[in-house]
C-alpha positions in Angstrom: -70.6 -28.5 -20.3 -70.2 -31.8 -22.3 -68.0 -32.2 -25.3 -69.4 -33.9 -28.4 -66.9 -36.2 -30.0 -67.4 -37.0 -33.6 -66.4 -40.2 -35.3 -63.7 -39.7 -38.1 -66.3 -40.2 -40.9 -68.7 -37.7 -39.2 -65.8 -35.2 -38.7 -64.8 -35.4 -42.3 -68.5 -34.9 -43.4 -68.8 -31.9 -41.1 -65.6 -30.4 -42.4 -66.9 -30.7 -46.0 -70.2 -29.1 -45.0 -68.3 -26.3 -43.3 -66.3 -25.7 -46.5 -69.5 -25.5 -48.6 -71.0 -23.1 -46.1 -67.9 -20.9 -46.2 -68.1 -20.7 -50.0 -71.8 -19.8 -49.8 -71.7 -17.0 -47.3 -70.8 -14.2 -49.8 -73.8 -15.3 -51.9 -76.6 -15.8 -49.4 -77.7 -15.5 -45.8 -78.1 -19.0 -44.4 -81.1 -19.8 -42.2 -80.9 -23.6 -42.2 -78.7 -26.4 -43.3 -80.0 -30.0 -43.9 -78.0 -33.1 -44.8 -80.2 -35.1 -47.2 -77.8 -37.9 -47.5 -74.7 -38.6 -45.4 -71.5 -40.3 -46.2 -68.2 -39.4 -47.7 -69.9 -37.2 -50.2 -73.1 -35.9 -48.5 -76.0 -34.2 -50.3 -76.5 -30.9 -48.5 -79.4 -28.4 -48.7 -78.8 -24.8 -47.7 -81.9 -22.6 -47.1 -81.8 -18.8 -46.8 -81.9 -15.6 -48.8 -79.6 -14.7 -51.8 -78.4 -11.2 -51.3 -78.8 -10.2 -55.0 -80.4 -12.8 -57.4 -79.1 -10.9 -60.4 -75.5 -11.0 -59.3 -74.3 -13.8 -61.6 -70.7 -13.3 -60.8 -71.2 -14.1 -57.1 -72.9 -17.4 -58.1 -70.0 -18.2 -60.6 -67.5 -17.8 -57.7 -69.6 -20.2 -55.6 -69.8 -22.7 -58.5 -66.0 -22.6 -59.0 -65.4 -23.2 -55.3 -68.0 -26.0 -55.2 -66.4 -27.7 -58.3 -63.0 -27.7 -56.6 -64.7 -29.6 -53.7 -66.4 -32.1 -56.2 -69.8 -30.5 -56.0 -72.4 -28.8 -58.2 -74.7 -26.1 -56.7 -78.3 -26.1 -57.8 -80.0 -22.8 -56.7 -83.8 -22.3 -57.0 -86.8 -20.8 -55.2 -89.0 -23.2 -53.2 -92.1 -22.0 -51.5 -90.8 -18.4 -51.2 -87.4 -19.5 -49.9 -84.1 -19.6 -51.7 -82.7 -23.2 -51.6 -79.3 -24.3 -52.8 -78.7 -28.1 -53.1 -75.1 -29.2 -53.1 -74.8 -32.3 -55.2 -71.6 -34.4 -55.3 -70.7 -34.6 -58.9 -67.5 -34.2 -61.0 -68.2 -32.9 -64.5 -66.8 -35.1 -67.2 -65.3 -32.6 -69.7 -64.4 -35.2 -72.3 -66.4 -34.4 -75.4 -65.9 -37.6 -77.5 -63.6 -38.5 -80.3 -63.8 -36.2 -83.4 -63.1 -39.0 -85.8 -66.5 -40.6 -84.8 -68.2 -37.3 -85.7 -66.4 -37.2 -89.1 -67.5 -40.8 -89.9 -71.1 -40.1 -89.1 -71.0 -36.9 -91.2 -69.5 -38.7 -94.2 -72.1 -41.4 -93.9 -74.9 -38.8 -93.7 -73.5 -36.9 -96.7 -73.6 -40.1 -98.7 -77.1 -40.9 -97.5 -78.4 -37.4 -98.4 -76.6 -37.5 -101.8 -78.3 -40.9 -102.4 -81.8 -39.6 -101.6 -81.2 -36.3 -103.5 -80.1 -38.3 -106.6 -83.2 -40.6 -106.4 -85.4 -37.5 -106.2 -83.9 -36.2 -109.4 -84.3 -39.4 -111.3 -80.8 -40.9 -110.7 -80.2 -44.5 -109.9 -77.0 -44.7 -107.8 -77.5 -48.4 -107.1 -77.1 -49.0 -110.9 -74.6 -46.2 -111.6 -72.8 -44.5 -108.8 -72.0 -41.5 -111.0 -75.6 -40.4 -110.8 -74.9 -39.4 -107.2 -73.8 -36.1 -108.6 -77.5 -35.3 -109.2 -78.0 -35.2 -105.5 -75.5 -32.4 -104.9 -77.9 -29.5 -104.8 -80.1 -31.2 -102.3 -77.2 -32.5 -100.2 -75.2 -29.3 -100.1 -78.2 -27.2 -99.2 -79.6 -29.5 -96.5 -76.2 -30.2 -94.9 -75.3 -26.5 -94.9 -78.5 -25.7 -92.9 -78.1 -28.6 -90.5 -74.3 -28.0 -89.9 -74.7 -24.3 -89.2 -77.7 -25.1 -86.9 -75.7 -27.6 -84.8 -72.4 -25.7 -84.8 -74.4 -22.6 -83.5 -75.5 -24.8 -80.5 -71.9 -26.1 -80.1 -70.3 -22.7 -79.9 -73.0 -21.4 -77.6 -72.4 -24.2 -75.2 -68.6 -23.8 -75.3 -69.1 -20.0 -74.8 -70.6 -20.8 -71.4 -67.9 -23.4 -70.6 -70.3 -26.4 -71.0 -68.5 -29.6 -72.3 -70.4 -30.3 -75.5 -69.5 -32.7 -78.3 -69.2 -31.8 -82.0 -72.4 -32.7 -84.0 -73.4 -36.3 -84.5 -75.2 -36.5 -87.8 -77.8 -39.3 -88.3 -77.9 -41.0 -91.7 -81.2 -42.5 -92.8 -81.1 -43.5 -96.5 -84.7 -44.7 -96.4 -86.0 -41.3 -95.2 -87.3 -38.7 -97.7 -84.5 -36.3 -96.7 -81.7 -38.8 -96.2 -81.1 -37.8 -92.6 -82.8 -37.3 -89.3 -80.7 -34.3 -88.6 -77.9 -34.1 -86.0 -77.4 -33.7 -82.3 -74.7 -32.5 -79.9 -74.1 -34.2 -76.6 -73.9 -31.9 -73.5 -72.5 -33.5 -70.4 -73.2 -30.9 -67.7 -76.0 -28.6 -66.7 -75.8 -25.0 -67.9 -75.0 -22.2 -65.5 -78.2 -20.1 -65.7 -81.3 -19.3 -67.7 -79.4 -16.9 -70.0 -77.1 -19.8 -71.0 -80.1 -22.1 -71.5 -81.8 -19.5 -73.7 -78.7 -18.8 -75.8 -78.1 -22.5 -76.3 -81.7 -23.0 -77.4 -82.0 -20.0 -79.7 -78.6 -20.2 -81.4 -79.4 -23.3 -83.5 -82.7 -22.0 -85.0 -81.2 -18.5 -85.7 -78.1 -20.0 -87.3 -80.1 -22.4 -89.4 -82.6 -19.7 -90.5 -79.8 -17.4 -91.5 -78.8 -20.1 -94.1 -82.2 -21.6 -94.9 -84.1 -18.4 -95.8 -81.6 -17.1 -98.5 -81.3 -20.6 -100.0 -85.1 -21.0 -100.1 -85.4 -17.7 -102.0 -82.6 -18.8 -104.4 -84.2 -22.2 -104.8 -87.6 -20.7 -105.6 -86.1 -18.3 -108.1 -84.7 -21.4 -109.9 -88.1 -23.2 -109.7 -91.0 -22.9 -112.1 -94.8 -22.8 -112.0 -96.5 -25.6 -113.9 -99.8 -27.5 -113.9 -100.2 -30.0 -111.2 -99.7 -33.6 -112.4 -102.8 -35.8 -112.8 -101.8 -37.8 -109.7 -99.1 -39.9 -108.1 -97.0 -37.1 -106.6 -96.1 -35.7 -103.2 -97.0 -32.1 -102.3 -95.0 -30.2 -99.7 -97.0 -28.5 -97.0 -97.3 -24.7 -96.6 -96.3 -22.7 -93.6 -97.5 -19.1 -93.4 -94.0 -17.8 -94.2 -93.4 -20.3 -97.1 -96.8 -19.4 -98.6 -96.1 -15.7 -98.4 -92.6 -16.0 -99.9 -94.0 -18.0 -102.9 -96.7 -15.4 -103.3 -94.1 -12.6 -103.3 -91.8 -14.4 -105.8 -94.4 -15.7 -108.2 -97.0 -12.9 -107.9 -99.9 -15.2 -106.9 -100.9 -17.6 -104.2 -99.9 -21.2 -104.9 -101.1 -23.8 -105.2 -104.2 -22.5 -106.9 -106.2 -23.1 -110.1 -104.4 -26.4 -110.8 -101.0 -24.7 -110.7 -98.2 -25.0 -108.2 -94.4 -24.5 -107.9 -92.3 -27.4 -109.2 -89.4 -27.1 -106.7 -85.8 -27.0 -107.6 -83.8 -29.3 -105.4 -82.3 -26.3 -103.5 -85.8 -25.0 -102.8 -87.0 -28.4 -101.5 -84.0 -28.9 -99.2 -84.4 -25.3 -97.9 -88.1 -26.0 -97.3 -87.1 -29.1 -95.4 -84.6 -27.0 -93.4 -87.4 -24.6 -92.4 -89.6 -27.6 -91.5 -87.0 -29.0 -89.2 -86.4 -25.6 -87.6 -90.1 -25.2 -86.9 -90.4 -28.7 -85.3 -87.3 -27.9 -83.2 -88.9 -24.7 -81.9 -91.8 -26.6 -80.3 -91.7 -25.8 -76.6 -91.2 -29.4 -75.5 -88.6 -31.1 -73.3 -85.1 -30.5 -74.7 -86.2 -29.4 -78.2 -84.7 -26.0 -79.0 -88.1 -24.5 -78.2 -88.1 -26.3 -74.9 -84.8 -24.6 -73.9 -86.2 -21.2 -74.8 -89.5 -21.8 -73.0 -87.9 -22.9 -69.8 -85.5 -19.9 -69.9 -88.5 -17.6 -70.3 -91.1 -19.2 -68.0 -89.3 -21.6 -65.7 -91.4 -24.4 -64.3 -94.5 -23.0 -66.0 -92.9 -24.3 -69.2 -93.5 -27.8 -68.0 -97.3 -27.2 -68.2 -96.8 -25.7 -71.7 -94.9 -28.8 -72.8 -97.5 -31.2 -71.6 -100.2 -29.2 -73.4 -98.2 -29.1 -76.7 -97.6 -32.9 -76.5 -101.3 -33.4 -76.0 -102.1 -31.3 -79.0 -99.5 -33.2 -81.1 -101.2 -36.5 -80.3 -104.6 -35.1 -81.0 -103.5 -33.7 -84.3 -101.9 -37.0 -85.2 -105.1 -38.8 -84.4 -107.1 -36.4 -86.6 -104.8 -36.8 -89.6 -104.8 -40.6 -89.3 -108.6 -40.7 -88.9 -109.0 -38.6 -92.1 -106.7 -40.9 -94.1 -103.5 -38.9 -93.9 -100.5 -41.1 -93.1 -98.4 -38.1 -92.2 -100.2 -38.3 -88.9 -97.7 -41.0 -87.9 -95.0 -38.3 -88.1 -96.8 -36.2 -85.5 -97.4 -39.3 -83.4 -93.7 -40.2 -83.4 -92.8 -36.6 -82.5 -95.3 -36.8 -79.6 -93.7 -40.1 -78.4 -90.3 -38.4 -78.7 -91.6 -35.6 -76.5 -92.9 -38.0 -73.9 -89.5 -39.9 -74.0 -87.6 -36.7 -73.3 -90.1 -35.7 -70.7 -92.0 -32.4 -70.3 -89.8 -31.3 -67.4 -86.9 -29.5 -68.8 -83.9 -29.8 -66.4 -83.1 -26.7 -64.4 -79.8 -24.8 -64.8 -77.4 -24.5 -61.8 -78.7 -21.0 -61.1 -82.5 -21.1 -61.6 -82.9 -17.9 -59.6 -81.3 -15.2 -61.8 -84.0 -13.9 -64.1 -83.8 -13.6 -67.9 -83.0 -10.1 -69.1 -85.7 -8.1 -71.1 -83.8 -8.3 -74.4 -83.8 -12.0 -74.4 -87.4 -12.2 -73.4 -88.3 -10.0 -76.4 -86.3 -12.3 -78.7 -88.1 -15.3 -77.1 -91.5 -13.9 -77.9 -90.3 -13.2 -81.4 -89.4 -16.9 -81.6 -93.0 -17.7 -80.6 -94.2 -15.6 -83.5 -91.7 -17.2 -85.8 -92.9 -20.7 -84.8 -96.4 -19.7 -85.8 -95.0 -18.5 -89.2 -92.9 -21.5 -90.1 -94.7 -24.5 -88.5 -96.1 -26.8 -91.2 -99.2 -28.7 -89.9 -99.3 -31.1 -92.8 -95.6 -31.5 -94.0 -96.3 -33.8 -96.9 -99.4 -34.9 -98.8 -99.5 -37.9 -101.1 -101.8 -37.3 -104.0 -102.8 -40.6 -105.6 
């Protein structure tokens, strides 16, 4: 019987693989082990059968032990087998410098105030005191966006994911004064439940603020004859159309009449518009998170189909003389940039629970109700 003598580097690599295997044994039966990349920090693939895919606590224990070894475990099903890839990676738990977030928020508040004041006939460039006219627009819109993003933030922190505070994006030449806000997440989420909760939390939080403010804003609005020309008309979603009908007792616009929106109503309408666009099941949009949590890799096909429809709709609008088609084209380009393949969580095997699936389907219905196919129409 011959003895195999390993080189020091090979011995260290084998010890690390043995430690990973020992951490895995309570979670899954191992049938095969493959080293995909050798070295001081090898990439290792473990193939076998997870004893109980719904036992999230067992996976959490594995993830904790892997993290102590400088690894992330990615668990999925491949061709009928359970495959766990051990990837060397140390999670960076730094979440940025809060003062940067504060500066961007203040700049965005100023930008939104500026646009709101212009919309109400003020001229802040000539008299800064007219900025006060933009307060209803700014407070309404920033309230919706802030609650939306903080809902994402707290959902991420609930699952232990390092996430930054919201970064607001000021755009003083945009009709709303901002392109919204984003949080930066520096590590993959644990499972589909976490992906779902992260995706759904923002729209639900934003809607909880936007819908009451929309109703208040419409109650402060008035019905009047449409101007002869030279104005911009906001688009209708099914829900927005029905709420106007309920409040004013008739469908609008109709018969040369429409609602002249109070600034609170316009900002809340914009909040619903942004929520609807975020719910599109594409990439890392909020709807992309929800779609992947519900359907897994099938969501990649859905995302490609939705992006195709976005470009087709953009082309139709542009060919029929509606410049708003450029907005859909830009959204489609953003979808392509993010990619249709939503990244998998660490544990892609544990299924989503029935309650979350029902909420997910409710979000599909909500998307149909609040999506605005033609957000703005310029009437010459």
